N, C-alpha and C positions, 0 to 999 in steps of 0.2 A: 326877916322882911319886915324890921321894924323902920328899917331906913328905905323901905321902896314902897313906893304909892303909885297905880295909875287908876284914873279913874276914866268914867266915859259919860260926857256929857250931852243932852236932847237941846237945842237950839234953832231957832229959825223954821222952815219951813218944811213938812211933810204933807206927802199925795198919794194915798194907793202903797203906803208902804208902814209898817206895822213898828214904833219907832222902839218898843220893847226889843221884839226880835232882832231889828237892826242893830242896837247896843249888844246885846246879847253875841252874836255874833262876832262884833269887833272886838269885845272885851275878850271873848275866846283866845281869836286866835293874836290877840297880842301879848296875853298871860302868855301863851302856850313859846312866844317869841323870846321872853322876859326868861322864860324857865329853861331856854334854850341859851340863852347867853348868861344864865348864874353866876359863873365861876368870874366872869370878867365884870359881874355890876357891883360895883362899892355904895351908887347911891343912886336912889329914880325917884322923880319927883314929876310925874307926867299926865299932864290932860288931853283928851283928846274929845274935842269936839265936833259934834256933826250938825253942820250949816246947817245943811237942806239937803233933800235926799225927794226925789221925785221920778213917779212912773206917769207916763203917758201910755194909757190900757189903749188907744185908738194909733196913733203911731209904733209905737213900741220902744220907744224912746225911755232911757233911764238916766239919771244926772244925779250925784254924789257929791256933795263939797265936804270939807271935814279941815280941822286946824287941829294940830298937834303943839304943844306946848307946854313946856317945864324945863326941868336940868335933868341930868342924867351924865353922872361922872364928873358933873362939875362945869358940865358944857350945857349953855344956853340952846334951846330948842323951840322956833315958830314958824315951824311952815304949813304953809297952808294946800291941798289938795283938792282937784277938780278933774274929775274924772265923768265922762259922757260915751253913750253907748245909745248909736241907731238899730235902725233893722237892718243893716249889718252887718253888727256887731263886733267889725276891724276898726281897728284905731292907725293900721300902717296902711300902705300901697299893697303890701305883700299879703298882710292879713286881708283886705279887701279882695283881693284874688281870689284867695283860698277860702273862704267864708262864703262865698259867690256860688264855689264848687262843691261846697258840702251842708247841711243841717248840723246841726248839735242834737245829737240822740240823747244824751244824757246830762241833764244840770246839776253838777256839781261843782265842788271851788277846787279850785289847787291843792287844799292841803286835804281833799278829803269830805270834808263836812258837806252833809248834802244840802244842796241850797233850795230853803223854804220858802222862796219867791217863785217857785213852779216856772214853767214850761210857756207859761201863758205868755203874752207880749208884754213885753220891760221887767219879766222876770228872772231868763237867762242875760239879759243886757243889763240889769242890775247884780248879778253875780259876778259878771267879769267887771265891772268897777268895783265892788267889793275885791278884788281879787288883785287889782294894780294897785289899788289904794293902800293895800296892805303891805304889798312888795315894796312899794316903795318909799312907807314910812319904813322898813327895816331899811334900807338903802341910807337912811337917813340915822336911822340909830345908830349901824354899825357903822358911821363915819364918827358919830359923836365917842364909842367904844375905843376907836383908834384899831376895828379890826380893817384890814386893806381888801383890796379886790382879790378873790381867786384867781387861777391861773385861765381858768373857765372866761371869767367876767374880762378877763384884758383879751383873749381872743376874741370875744363877741365885738368887742370894743373896734377890734383891729378889721373885723368884719361889716360893722358898719361902715369905716370911712373906706375901704374896699370897695362898697357897696355904689361909691359916686365918683371913687378915682377909676375902676376899672371902666364902665360904661360912659368916661368922658372923653378915656384916653384913644378907646377905640371910636367914638363917634367923631371926632378930632382926625383921628387917623384916616377913618372911611370919609370925610368931609374933604379933608386935602387930598386923597387921591383922585375921588370925582372929579372935582375942580380942576386938576390935572389934567383931565381928559378930552376937556373942553366942552362939556356938558352945561346942559342948562343950568343955570342956576337953582333952579326951583327942584331938579332931580337929587342935585345932596343936601339940599336942606331937608327935603322930604324924607330922605333914606335915614338921615342923621334924627329926625323926630321919631322914625320908627325904632330904630336901634337901640337909643338909649334908653327908655324903656324897659325893650326885651332885655337886654345885658343887667339891667337894677335888679330886675326881679329874677334873671337867672343867677346870679350873683350870692344874693338875699336867698333863697332857696338851696343852693348850696351849703353857704354857712347855716342854717337850720339845720342842715343835713349832718355837716362836721362835727356839730355841737353833742357833747355828750346829753344820754337822755338824764342824768342827776342833774345838768346845768337847771334843765329847764323843770325840774321835780323839787328841788332845794335852795338853791341860789336864787337870791330875789331877785335879780338883774333878769333869769331865765324865764322864773317864774310871772314878770312884768311883760317880759318877751311875748310869752304864751298869752296871757290873758289879753294883749294891744293884737292880737293874731285872730283870735275869738274860736279858735278851734281846741279841743279841751285835750283829742288825745293825740298823745304824742306819734302814736302808730301811722294815725290815719294823718296826721299834719307832713309826714314823712313821706308816706304815699303819694299826697296829693304834691310836695315837693318834686318828687321826680316826675309825676306825670307832667305838671307846669314845665321842669325843665326841657323835658323832650319835646314838646308843644313849641316852646318858645326856641330853642337851638335849629329844631328842625326850619323853624319861620325866619328866623334871624340867617340862616345860609341860603334859603332861599333867594330871599331878598339881596341878599351879597352876590350871590349869582347873579340874576338878574340885571343889578344894577350896573356890574360891570360886564355883563354883553355888549361888546360889539354891536352898534346899529348895522342891521343888514340892507343892502338898499332892493327895491323890491322887484318883482319878478320880472316888470316888463322893462326894468330899466338894465336887468342883468345882459350883459353881452353874448350873444348868440355863436 
């Protein structure tokens, strides 16, 4: 280990957070990564600076800003990471919907370490910030080591593209069909505004169900996706995805049926 060095430095502002505890968590988790990649590391001289870390106990928000710099196997690394979590805890649209339907029961990080910041306002959110921060760092370090994306990560990337392509195609087709029926223009546009997010969430939830559990536990991209959703348990996440798919599918089918139903004349205008 003589040619390997990794340090964590405290800089900037800390608010409602013990710097020693935060440094110890980040150091332990990055050291765990370096040990796992030990055979591929010939030279390591990295420094992780915690630029700021804040917990707002009133609003339940947490903010973490770090910078990783140095050299790894001859590759220069200089990257700043910013993570922020509010009371909703989610960092993407699907995560927002899922997190609104379930509360986090156990405050643990993705690597199995107990979250020392507790279950109070901002403590859980800071745990999520740390999870995403470490996962993002591992992705950067893997690239420096020449480690390519796993097959699961490639599949996940395709799913993220489909989340935009499928809703766009379905919404455009629906808009064309409704416009061709001579309906008032407000009806096709309203249906499109409803159809697009419904299809987006449906495809995203199908993606979460299609990915193997190991992807969310071991792959840094999967762990980052989990941290952005804001739900700790993979089983809970998948149950919620199934429920959300059923609700959105039923709502979408009902909307399409109503939008394509021919207007019927009022009873008094019907021929006797």
